[in-house]
N, C-alpha and C positions, 0 to 999 in steps of 0.2 A: 212327498215325504210326510205329508200329514195323514195319509191313509195307511201307512205302514205300521203293521202291529208292534207292540212294545216289545215283543219278544226278539224282535230282529232290528229294532231301531238303532242299537249300538253298532250293529255290523253294517248297516246301511251308512251310517254316519262315517265310519271308517273308510268304507268303499268310495264315498263321495270325496273325502279328504284326499284319498290316493288318487283320484282322477285328475287332480290339479297339475300333476307332473308327467301325464301322459303325452306320448308321441302320437301322431295321426293314425298310425296302424292300430295302437292300443285304443285310441279313441273310438275307432270303428267297432273294435271287439267290445267295447263297453256299451256302445249303442246296440249292438246285437244282443248283449247279454240283458240290457235293460228291456228290450223288446219282448224278449222270452220271459222275463220276469213279469211283465205286464200281461202276456198271455196266459200264464199261470194263475195269476191273480184273477183274471177274467173268467177262466174256467172254473175256478173254486167258486167265484160269486154266482156263476150260473148254475152250479150245482146246488148251492144253498138256496137260490130262489126256486128251483124246482122242488126241492124238499119242503120248503115252506108252502108251496102251492098244494102239494099233497097233505100236508099237516092241516092247513086251513080247510081244505075239502072234509077231512075226517072230522075236524072240529065242528065245522057246519052241521054235519050229520049227527053231532052229539049235542047239539044245542048251541054252539057258537060262543062259547065262555071266553075264548082267547083269540077270537077274530082280530081284534084292534091290535094286540100284540103281533100277530103275523103279518098284518097290513104294515105297521110301522117297521118291522124288520125288512120286509119286502121293500119298502121304499128306500130305506137305507142303502140296501144292496143295489137298487136301480140307480140310485145316485152315484154308487161307487163304479158301476159299470159305465155310466155315462162319463165320469171323470178319467177312467182308464181309457175309453175309447178316444176322448180329446186328447189325452197325452200321447197315445199311440199315433194319432194324425199328426200331431206336431212333430214327433220323432221321425215320421216317415217323410214329411215336407222337408224337415231339416237335412235329411239324407239326400234328397233330390236335388238340393242347391249345390 
């Protein structure tokens, strides 16, 4: 929840509140939806990492004035990717139980 953008935080809170009353079939659908949501977030983060890599290469050719900023953004996205991967593993292991 801490990595959800503010633009959808209210929606995500409403969805979480609604999950308290779900039946097992609905619970499975929610888990599938959550897995797809994490996949979309991961894909978006990877696209941003690739874009930052190209921007960093271009900046290096032009003197490297913004290298530190690109490196910090890449680090943040890498941490997000790691968190998403951990959450996906937890969700997958929960399904297998």
